C-alpha positions as CSV (number, residue, x, y, z in Angstrom):
1,M,-139.9,-148.8,34.3
2,L,-139.4,-148.2,30.6
3,V,-142.2,-150.7,29.8
4,A,-144.5,-149.1,32.4
5,A,-143.8,-145.7,30.9
6,L,-144.5,-147.0,27.4
7,F,-147.8,-148.4,28.5
8,A,-148.7,-145.1,30.2
9,V,-147.9,-143.2,26.9
10,V,-150.1,-145.7,25.0
11,S,-152.9,-145.2,27.5
12,C,-152.6,-141.5,27.1
13,A,-152.8,-141.8,23.4
14,F,-156.0,-143.9,23.7
15,A,-157.4,-141.4,26.2
16,L,-156.7,-138.5,23.9
17,S,-158.3,-140.2,20.9
18,V,-161.4,-141.0,22.9
19,I,-161.6,-137.5,24.3
20,A,-161.3,-135.9,20.9
21,Q,-164.0,-138.2,19.4
22,G,-166.4,-137.8,22.2
23,W,-166.0,-134.1,22.8
24,G,-166.4,-133.4,19.1
25,S,-169.7,-135.3,18.9
26,G,-171.1,-134.4,22.4
27,L,-172.1,-138.1,22.8
28,K,-170.7,-141.1,24.5
29,G,-171.4,-144.8,24.1
30,T,-172.8,-146.5,27.3
31,V,-175.4,-149.1,28.2
32,G,-177.7,-146.2,29.0
33,A,-177.8,-146.7,32.7
34,T,-176.8,-144.6,35.7
35,L,-175.1,-146.9,38.2
36,T,-174.0,-146.6,41.9
37,E,-170.6,-146.1,43.3
38,S,-167.3,-147.0,41.7
39,Q,-166.7,-150.8,41.7
40,F,-163.2,-150.5,43.1
41,F,-164.1,-148.4,46.1
42,S,-167.2,-150.4,46.9
43,G,-165.2,-153.6,46.5
44,R,-168.2,-155.3,44.7
45,H,-168.8,-156.2,41.1
46,E,-172.5,-155.6,41.3
47,Y,-174.1,-152.2,40.7
48,T,-177.5,-150.9,41.5
49,I,-179.3,-149.2,38.6
50,Q,-180.3,-145.7,39.6
51,G,-181.6,-144.5,36.2
52,L,-182.2,-145.6,32.7
53,A,-182.0,-143.6,29.4
54,G,-184.9,-143.9,27.0
55,N,-182.7,-145.6,24.4
56,S,-181.0,-148.0,26.8
57,P,-180.9,-151.6,25.6
58,L,-181.7,-152.6,29.2
59,V,-185.2,-151.3,28.9
60,A,-186.1,-154.0,26.3
61,L,-184.9,-156.6,28.8
62,G,-187.4,-155.4,31.4
63,V,-184.9,-153.8,33.7
64,H,-186.2,-151.3,36.3
65,V,-184.5,-148.9,38.6
66,G,-183.3,-150.7,41.7
67,D,-182.3,-153.9,39.8
68,R,-178.7,-154.9,39.9
69,V,-176.2,-155.7,37.1
70,R,-172.8,-157.4,37.0
71,F,-170.5,-156.9,33.9
72,D,-168.4,-159.7,32.4
73,H,-165.3,-157.5,32.2
74,L,-163.8,-154.9,34.6
75,G,-163.8,-152.2,32.0
76,D,-167.5,-152.6,30.8
77,R,-169.0,-150.2,33.4
78,L,-168.8,-147.2,31.1
79,F,-167.8,-146.7,27.5
80,W,-166.4,-143.7,25.8
81,D,-166.8,-144.9,22.2
82,G,-169.0,-144.4,19.2
83,G,-171.6,-147.0,20.3
84,G,-172.4,-150.4,19.0
85,V,-169.9,-152.3,21.1
86,D,-171.0,-155.6,22.6
87,V,-171.2,-155.8,26.4
88,G,-171.7,-159.0,28.3
89,L,-173.6,-158.6,31.6
90,T,-175.7,-160.5,34.2
91,L,-179.0,-159.0,35.4
92,I,-180.0,-159.6,38.9
93,Q,-183.7,-159.0,39.6
94,G,-184.5,-160.2,43.0
95,Q,-183.4,-163.9,43.1
96,R,-183.4,-164.2,39.4
97,R,-180.2,-164.0,37.4
98,S,-179.9,-163.9,33.6
99,H,-177.0,-163.3,31.3
100,H,-177.3,-161.0,28.2
101,V,-175.2,-159.4,25.5
102,V,-176.2,-155.9,24.7
103,Q,-174.8,-153.1,22.5
104,T,-173.8,-149.7,23.8
105,V,-175.9,-146.7,22.7
106,L,-175.1,-143.0,22.4
107,V,-176.2,-140.7,25.2
108,P,-175.4,-137.0,25.8
109,S,-172.0,-136.5,27.5
110,R,-171.1,-134.0,30.2
111,P,-168.2,-132.1,28.6
112,F,-166.3,-131.2,31.7
113,F,-166.7,-134.4,33.8
114,D,-166.4,-136.8,30.9
115,Y,-163.7,-135.1,28.8
116,A,-162.2,-131.8,30.1
117,D,-161.0,-133.4,33.4
118,G,-159.7,-136.4,31.4
119,L,-157.8,-134.1,29.1
120,L,-156.2,-132.2,32.0
121,M,-155.3,-135.4,33.8
122,T,-153.9,-136.9,30.6
123,V,-151.7,-133.9,30.0
124,A,-150.4,-133.9,33.6
125,S,-149.8,-137.7,33.3
126,L,-147.7,-137.2,30.2
127,A,-145.7,-134.6,32.1
128,A,-145.3,-137.0,35.0
129,V,-144.0,-139.7,32.6
130,L,-141.6,-137.3,31.0
131,L,-140.3,-136.2,34.4
132,G,-140.0,-139.8,35.5
133,L,-138.1,-140.9,32.4
134,M,-135.7,-137.9,32.8
135,L,-135.0,-138.8,36.4
136,G,-134.5,-142.5,35.6
137,W,-132.2,-141.7,32.7
138,R,-130.2,-138.8,34.0
139,R,-130.0,-139.9,37.6
140,A,-129.9,-143.6,37.3
141,D,-127.0,-143.7,39.7
142,S,-129.2,-142.7,42.6
143,P,-131.5,-145.4,44.1
144,A,-133.6,-142.7,45.8
145,L,-134.2,-140.8,42.5
146,R,-135.0,-144.0,40.7
147,A,-137.7,-144.7,43.3
148,L,-139.1,-141.2,42.7
149,A,-139.0,-141.8,38.9
150,A,-140.9,-145.0,39.4
151,S,-143.5,-143.1,41.5
152,F,-144.0,-140.6,38.7
153,V,-144.5,-143.4,36.1
154,L,-146.9,-145.2,38.4
155,L,-148.8,-142.0,39.1
156,A,-149.2,-141.5,35.3
157,L,-150.4,-145.1,34.9
158,N,-152.9,-144.7,37.7
159,N,-154.4,-141.5,36.2
160,T,-154.5,-142.4,32.6
161,C,-155.8,-146.0,33.0
162,T,-159.1,-144.8,34.3
163,A,-160.3,-143.9,30.8
164,Q,-162.8,-146.3,29.4
165,V,-162.1,-147.1,25.8
166,G,-164.1,-149.6,23.7
167,V,-161.2,-151.8,22.8
168,P,-159.7,-155.0,24.4
169,L,-157.1,-152.8,26.1
170,R,-159.7,-151.5,28.5
171,D,-159.5,-154.5,30.8
172,W,-155.7,-154.2,31.1
173,Q,-156.2,-150.5,31.8
174,R,-158.5,-151.1,34.7
175,I,-156.3,-153.8,36.1
176,T,-153.3,-151.5,35.9
177,W,-155.3,-148.7,37.6
178,F,-156.2,-151.1,40.5
179,L,-152.7,-152.5,40.9
180,T,-150.8,-149.2,40.8
181,L,-152.9,-147.2,43.3
182,A,-151.0,-148.3,46.4
183,P,-147.4,-148.7,44.9
184,S,-147.5,-145.2,43.4
185,S,-147.7,-143.6,46.9
186,Y,-145.3,-146.1,48.5
187,M,-142.6,-145.3,46.0
188,V,-142.6,-141.7,47.3
189,L,-142.0,-143.0,50.8
190,R,-139.2,-145.2,49.5
191,F,-137.6,-142.2,47.9
192,A,-137.8,-140.2,51.2
193,M,-136.2,-143.1,53.2
194,L,-133.4,-143.6,50.7
195,Y,-132.8,-139.9,50.1
196,T,-132.3,-139.2,53.9
197,Q,-130.4,-142.4,54.6
198,A,-127.1,-140.7,55.3
199,L,-128.6,-138.3,57.9
200,Q,-128.7,-139.0,61.6
201,L,-132.5,-138.6,62.1
202,P,-134.1,-138.9,65.5
203,A,-136.0,-142.2,66.0
204,R,-134.4,-143.6,62.8
205,T,-135.1,-147.1,64.2
206,W,-138.8,-146.4,64.6
207,L,-139.0,-144.9,61.1
208,D,-137.4,-148.0,59.6
209,R,-139.9,-150.2,61.5
210,A,-142.8,-148.1,60.3
211,H,-141.4,-148.3,56.7
212,R,-141.5,-152.1,56.9
213,L,-145.1,-152.0,58.2
214,V,-146.0,-149.8,55.2
215,Q,-144.3,-152.3,52.9
216,V,-146.5,-155.0,54.3
217,L,-149.6,-152.8,54.1
218,T,-148.8,-152.0,50.5
219,A,-148.4,-155.7,49.6
220,V,-151.8,-156.4,51.3
221,C,-153.4,-153.6,49.2
222,V,-151.9,-155.0,46.0
223,A,-153.1,-158.5,46.9
224,S,-156.6,-157.1,47.7
225,A,-156.7,-155.3,44.3
226,L,-155.5,-158.4,42.5
227,Y,-158.1,-160.5,44.3
228,F,-160.7,-158.1,43.1
229,T,-159.5,-158.1,39.5
230,L,-159.9,-161.9,39.5
231,G,-163.6,-161.4,39.9
232,F,-164.1,-161.7,43.7
233,D,-165.8,-159.1,45.9
234,C,-163.5,-157.4,48.4
235,P,-165.5,-155.0,50.6
236,L,-162.4,-153.9,52.5
237,N,-160.7,-152.7,49.4
238,A,-161.5,-149.0,49.9
239,T,-160.6,-149.1,53.6
240,L,-157.3,-150.8,53.0
241,H,-156.2,-148.3,50.3
242,S,-157.4,-145.3,52.3
243,V,-155.4,-146.4,55.3
244,Q,-152.3,-147.2,53.2
245,N,-152.5,-143.9,51.4
246,M,-152.9,-141.8,54.6
247,V,-150.2,-143.7,56.6
248,T,-147.8,-143.5,53.7
249,A,-148.4,-139.8,53.2
250,V,-148.0,-139.0,56.9
251,L,-144.8,-141.1,57.2
252,T,-143.3,-139.6,54.1
253,L,-143.9,-136.0,55.3
254,L,-142.5,-137.0,58.8
255,V,-139.3,-138.3,57.3
256,L,-138.8,-135.3,55.1
257,V,-139.5,-132.8,57.9
258,L,-137.1,-134.5,60.2
259,A,-134.5,-134.5,57.5
260,Y,-135.2,-130.8,56.8
261,R,-134.5,-130.0,60.5
262,A,-131.4,-132.1,60.6
263,D,-129.8,-130.8,57.3
264,S,-128.5,-127.5,56.2
265,G,-127.4,-125.6,53.1
266,V,-128.6,-126.4,49.6
267,Q,-129.7,-129.9,50.7
268,R,-132.1,-128.3,53.2
269,Q,-133.6,-126.2,50.4
270,R,-134.1,-129.3,48.3
271,L,-135.9,-131.1,51.1
272,G,-138.1,-128.0,51.5
273,W,-139.2,-128.4,47.9
274,F,-139.8,-132.1,48.3
275,I,-142.0,-131.4,51.4
276,A,-144.0,-128.9,49.4
277,A,-144.4,-131.2,46.3
278,V,-145.5,-134.1,48.5
279,G,-147.4,-132.3,51.2
280,L,-149.6,-129.9,49.2
281,P,-151.3,-132.6,47.0
282,N,-151.8,-134.9,50.0
283,I,-153.4,-132.0,52.0
284,L,-155.7,-131.3,49.1
285,V,-156.8,-134.9,48.8
286,M,-156.7,-135.8,52.5
287,G,-160.4,-135.1,52.9
288,T,-161.4,-137.7,50.3
289,F,-159.5,-140.6,51.9
290,F,-162.4,-141.7,54.1
291,S,-165.3,-139.8,52.4
292,E,-168.1,-141.5,50.5
293,S,-166.9,-143.0,47.3
294,P,-167.7,-140.7,44.3
295,N,-170.2,-141.9,41.7
296,L,-171.0,-140.6,38.2
297,T,-172.9,-137.6,39.5
298,V,-169.9,-136.3,41.5
299,A,-169.7,-132.5,41.6
300,V,-167.2,-130.6,39.5
301,T,-165.6,-129.0,42.6
302,T,-165.0,-132.5,44.1
303,E,-163.4,-133.7,40.9
304,L,-161.2,-130.6,40.8
305,V,-160.1,-130.7,44.4
306,G,-159.8,-134.5,44.7
307,D,-158.0,-135.4,41.4
308,I,-156.9,-132.6,39.1
309,V,-155.6,-130.0,41.4
310,P,-153.4,-132.4,43.5
311,L,-152.0,-134.0,40.4
312,Y,-151.0,-130.6,38.9
313,A,-149.8,-129.3,42.2
314,G,-147.4,-132.3,42.7
315,V,-146.1,-132.5,39.2
316,G,-146.0,-128.7,38.8
317,L,-144.1,-128.1,42.1
318,M,-141.6,-130.9,41.3
319,A,-141.0,-129.6,37.8
320,Y,-140.6,-126.0,39.1
321,A,-138.1,-127.1,41.8
322,A,-136.1,-129.1,39.2
323,L,-135.9,-126.3,36.6
324,R,-135.8,-123.2,38.8
325,H,-134.0,-124.4,42.0
326,R,-132.0,-127.3,40.5
327,V,-133.4,-129.9,42.8
328,F,-132.5,-132.5,40.1
329,D,-129.5,-131.9,37.8
330,F,-130.7,-132.7,34.3
331,G,-128.1,-130.4,32.5
332,L,-128.9,-127.2,30.7
333,A,-129.8,-128.7,27.3
334,V,-132.1,-131.3,28.8
335,S,-133.7,-128.9,31.2
336,R,-134.4,-126.4,28.4
337,S,-135.8,-129.0,26.1
338,L,-138.1,-130.2,29.0
339,A,-139.3,-126.7,29.7
340,F,-140.0,-125.7,26.1
341,T,-141.7,-129.0,25.4
342,V,-144.1,-128.4,28.3
343,T,-144.8,-124.8,27.3
344,S,-145.5,-125.8,23.7
345,V,-148.0,-128.5,24.8
346,L,-149.7,-126.1,27.2
347,L,-150.1,-123.5,24.5
348,I,-151.6,-126.0,22.1
349,L,-153.9,-127.2,24.9
350,V,-155.0,-123.5,25.5
351,F,-156.0,-123.1,21.8
352,F,-157.8,-126.4,21.8
353,L,-159.8,-125.5,24.9
354,L,-160.7,-122.1,23.3
355,E,-162.0,-123.9,20.3
356,R,-164.1,-126.3,22.4
357,A,-165.3,-123.4,24.6
358,A,-166.4,-121.6,21.4
359,H,-168.5,-124.6,20.3
360,H,-170.0,-124.9,23.8
361,L,-170.8,-121.3,24.5
362,V,-171.9,-120.3,21.0
363,P,-174.3,-123.0,19.9
364,F,-175.3,-123.1,16.2
365,E,-177.7,-125.4,14.4
366,D,-175.8,-124.8,11.2
367,T,-172.6,-126.8,11.2
368,Q,-171.1,-124.4,8.6
369,K,-171.1,-121.7,11.3
370,Y,-169.0,-124.0,13.5
371,A,-166.6,-124.4,10.5
372,A,-166.4,-120.6,10.3
373,I,-165.4,-120.5,14.0
374,D,-162.8,-123.2,13.5
375,G,-161.4,-121.3,10.5
376,G,-161.2,-118.1,12.4
377,L,-159.4,-119.8,15.3
378,A,-157.0,-121.5,12.8
379,F,-156.3,-118.1,11.2
380,V,-155.5,-116.6,14.6
381,L,-153.4,-119.7,15.5
382,F,-151.4,-119.4,12.3
383,F,-150.5,-115.7,12.9
384,V,-150.4,-115.6,16.7
385,F,-148.9,-118.9,17.8
386,N,-145.3,-118.5,16.6
387,R,-145.0,-115.0,18.1
388,L,-146.7,-116.0,21.3
389,H,-144.6,-119.2,21.5
390,H,-141.4,-117.1,21.0
391,R,-142.4,-114.7,23.8
392,V,-143.3,-117.5,26.2
393,D,-140.1,-119.4,25.5
394,H,-138.1,-116.2,26.1
395,L,-139.9,-115.7,29.4
396,V,-139.4,-119.3,30.4
397,S,-135.7,-119.1,29.5
398,S,-135.3,-115.9,31.5
399,F,-137.2,-117.2,34.5
400,F,-135.7,-120.7,34.8
401,F,-132.2,-120.4,33.2
402,R,-131.2,-116.8,33.8
403,S,-128.5,-117.7,36.4
404,W,-127.0,-120.4,34.1
405,R,-126.9,-118.0,31.1
406,E,-125.4,-115.2,33.2
407,N,-122.7,-117.5,34.6
408,E,-121.8,-118.6,31.1
409,R,-121.9,-115.1,29.7
410,Q,-119.4,-113.8,32.3
411,L,-116.9,-116.6,31.6
412,R,-117.2,-116.1,27.8
413,Q,-116.7,-112.3,28.3
414,L,-113.4,-113.1,30.0
415,L,-112.4,-115.3,27.1
416,R,-113.0,-112.4,24.7
417,R,-110.9,-110.0,26.9
418,A,-108.1,-112.5,27.3
419,R,-107.2,-112.2,23.6
420,H,-106.3,-108.5,24.2
421,M,-104.2,-108.9,27.3
422,T,-100.5,-108.2,26.8
423,E,-98.9,-110.0,29.8
424,E,-99.2,-113.6,31.1
425,A,-99.4,-112.8,34.9
426,P,-102.6,-110.6,34.8
427,L,-104.3,-113.1,32.4
428,I,-103.4,-116.1,34.7
429,A,-104.7,-114.2,37.8
430,A,-107.9,-113.1,36.0
431,F,-108.6,-116.6,34.7
432,A,-108.1,-118.2,38.1
433,A,-110.5,-115.7,39.7
434,E,-113.1,-116.2,37.0
435,L,-112.9,-120.0,37.3
436,S,-113.5,-119.8,41.0
437,R,-116.4,-117.5,40.5
438,F,-117.9,-119.7,37.8
439,C,-117.6,-122.7,40.1
440,Q,-119.5,-120.8,42.9
441,G,-116.3,-120.0,44.9
442,A,-114.7,-123.5,44.6
443,P,-110.9,-123.5,45.0
444,V,-109.0,-123.5,41.7
445,T,-105.3,-124.2,40.9
446,L,-103.5,-123.4,37.7
447,Y,-100.3,-125.1,36.4
448,R,-98.1,-124.3,33.5
449,R,-95.3,-126.4,31.9
450,T,-91.7,-125.5,32.6
451,V,-88.7,-125.9,30.3
452,D,-87.8,-129.3,31.9
453,G,-91.3,-130.7,31.2
454,A,-92.6,-130.4,34.8
455,Y,-95.6,-128.3,35.7
456,A,-95.3,-125.3,38.1
457,C,-98.2,-123.8,40.1
458,V,-98.8,-120.3,38.8
459,A,-102.1,-119.5,40.7
460,T,-104.0,-121.2,43.4
461,F,-106.9,-120.6,45.9
462,A,-106.2,-123.8,47.8
463,Q,-103.3,-125.8,49.3
464,A,-101.6,-127.4,46.3
465,P,-98.2,-128.7,45.5
466,S,-96.0,-126.1,43.9
467,R,-94.6,-128.5,41.3
468,I,-96.0,-131.6,39.5
469,E,-93.4,-133.7,37.7
470,A,-93.8,-134.6,34.1
471,N,-94.3,-138.3,34.9
472,D,-96.8,-137.7,37.7
473,S,-99.9,-139.8,37.2
474,L,-102.1,-136.7,36.7
475,A,-99.8,-135.4,34.0
476,V,-99.7,-138.8,32.3
477,C,-103.5,-139.1,32.4
478,L,-103.9,-135.6,30.8
479,R,-101.5,-136.4,28.0
480,T,-103.2,-139.7,27.4
481,E,-106.8,-138.5,27.4
482,H,-106.4,-135.0,25.9
483,G,-109.5,-134.0,27.8
484,S,-111.1,-133.4,31.2
485,I,-110.5,-135.9,34.0
486,A,-112.5,-136.7,37.1
487,L,-109.9,-136.9,39.8
488,A,-112.1,-139.3,41.7
489,D,-111.8,-141.9,38.9
490,V,-108.0,-142.2,39.1
491,E,-105.6,-142.7,42.0
492,L,-104.0,-139.3,42.3
493,A,-102.2,-137.5,45.1
494,Q,-103.7,-134.1,44.2
495,S,-107.0,-133.0,45.8
496,G,-109.7,-131.7,43.6
497,E,-112.7,-132.8,41.6
498,W,-111.9,-132.2,37.9
499,A,-108.7,-131.4,35.9
500,F,-108.9,-129.5,32.5
501,P,-105.9,-129.4,30.2
502,M,-104.4,-126.5,28.3
503,L,-103.6,-128.1,24.9
504,Q,-101.3,-126.9,22.2
505,G,-101.7,-129.5,19.5
506,A,-100.8,-132.8,21.2
507,T,-98.8,-131.1,24.0
508,V,-100.3,-130.4,27.4
509,E,-98.9,-126.9,28.2
510,G,-100.7,-126.7,31.5
511,F,-104.0,-127.5,33.3
512,A,-106.5,-126.3,35.8
513,I,-107.7,-128.2,38.8
514,V,-111.2,-127.2,40.2
515,H,-112.5,-128.5,43.6
516,A,-116.0,-129.4,44.6
517,K,-118.6,-126.6,44.8
518,P,-119.3,-125.3,48.3
519,D,-122.9,-126.5,48.2
520,G,-121.9,-130.0,47.1
521,A,-123.6,-129.8,43.8
522,A,-122.1,-131.8,40.9
523,Y,-120.7,-130.1,37.8
524,R,-123.2,-130.5,35.0
525,D,-122.1,-131.8,31.6
526,D,-122.5,-128.4,29.9
527,E,-120.5,-126.7,32.7
528,R,-117.6,-129.2,32.3
529,E,-117.7,-128.7,28.5
530,L,-117.5,-124.9,29.0
531,L,-114.7,-125.2,31.5
532,E,-112.7,-127.5,29.2
533,F,-113.2,-125.1,26.3
534,A,-112.3,-122.0,28.4
535,T,-109.1,-123.7,29.8
536,I,-107.9,-124.7,26.3
537,Q,-108.7,-121.2,25.0
538,V,-106.8,-119.4,27.8
539,G,-104.0,-121.9,27.3
540,L,-103.7,-120.9,23.6
541,D,-103.8,-117.2,24.6
542,L,-101.0,-117.8,27.1
543,D,-99.0,-119.6,24.5
544,A,-99.5,-116.7,22.1
545,L,-98.3,-114.3,24.8
546,H,-95.3,-116.5,25.5
547,V,-94.5,-116.6,21.8
548,G,-94.8,-112.8,21.7
549,V,-92.4,-112.5,24.6
550,L,-89.9,-114.8,22.8
551,Q,-90.2,-112.8,19.6
552,R,-89.5,-109.6,21.5
553,Q,-86.5,-111.2,23.3
554,L,-85.3,-112.5,19.9
555,A,-85.7,-109.0,18.4
556,E,-83.8,-107.5,21.3
557,A,-81.0,-110.1,21.0
558,Q,-80.8,-109.5,17.3
559,F,-80.6,-105.8,17.9
560,E,-77.8,-106.3,20.4
561,V,-75.9,-108.6,18.0
562,T,-76.2,-106.0,15.2
563,A,-75.0,-103.3,17.5
564,L,-72.0,-105.4,18.6
565,R,-71.1,-106.2,15.0
566,N,-71.2,-102.5,14.2
567,V,-68.9,-101.7,17.2
568,I,-66.4,-104.5,16.1
569,R,-66.4,-103.2,12.5
570,A,-65.7,-99.7,13.8
571,V,-62.7,-100.9,15.8
């Protein structure tokens, strides 16, 4: 998956360079011919010429509208380059065939269709790659989420490898696009099957059989695409992929809906977001499954509804669910980095589109006037971007991470107040209650070391042993590790999920045991670090209070000794 993600990033980089070059000049390099339908959806390598530009190199070869052409390479149908690139092709005029090598020429480009939509899809594809890598890295323990990560990477490959660039990589890009079309949708179905595997779904046997049929259909689609990339015509290509896409989407939604009805709690909420993230894009694109294949004169609305909106809807909903509703646990630091990176890229994209719009809407013959516009936008960008970026980051942080920050703030507030408490019992009770609140109501048990080295229970919200001996396996593990311990990783008699020690130097003066959260969510890394810090800090505060008690007892004893000595002297 890492190699596929790297290839997707490289494809995005090529696409962005081509878009920047072509959009800046307003020209694109082609063979100067308007051709019929997409080769992949027609399943044929021959195209019918529908129109010729005046400077087309095909005019000198005696080509007329209605003649057919076949390119030597898959990626030679359309170039986005600076012109002057050799293209091998075979002309078919009636029964006569002739092979030629021509050079691409520059023709006017259509800014939105040729570049704006490519820019939007490339940005969304980069977001998909980032989301896929985060899932694959942070949740590599889950086969279901690994399948979802693979679907994001394949989706990014499928949407970035359609760009035609005048370099040898173009052939591999087109082949990659052909071969990833069916697997990208199948991986979403595989995710749904694995994610709901533990649930007792109605008709589970029939769903498994349908899943196996989709696997066969996906393999047939990949074989068909591979057959086509080898240079053979395959007229059933479009039908096979349309059927596979529709059957996969319907089966995926059916599995998720059945699981949503069978589950409850936070898992049900997650399934609801998965249904929205999978269902909305498929509903938007459903009408294009069996429609006529788009050609180069496709309407802007069709391009928006068929490609760009579904892509942004799927990736956007999944990112929103991950950051706002914690569908995926990336951890606070990673989630914040992901959110702020996306907002930064979007702000830069907005300023870039403003600059391009200014060039398009305010045409000047004098290029120095364009330079003045660019200078003005650069001036505005310099003074506005940092302030705007700070405000947007603040809004994003408040919107996505407010509950996390508030949870941490309340725990740290207790830690500040703990230093000013004068008795151990109120501090222990307050800390136990705050730990339970921080852990969403999970049961919590606190232990403190006694004079004989054992640990006595001083506060609990669950059934727990009243005493743990000094050589109990939990006590030994805490003294060995001097840090938090996952109770599931060691054979312990105590129930719970994590244990956090109260350290005084190298001595474990006590510990806290927290149980699983009521909603079943795992403790994030940043939560565990904060819990460990808080437990150690409260342990030090308790030790300080205990030292204060001992000092008062010592002072009282010294006072009594002095008084007794005075009485003895008086006698």
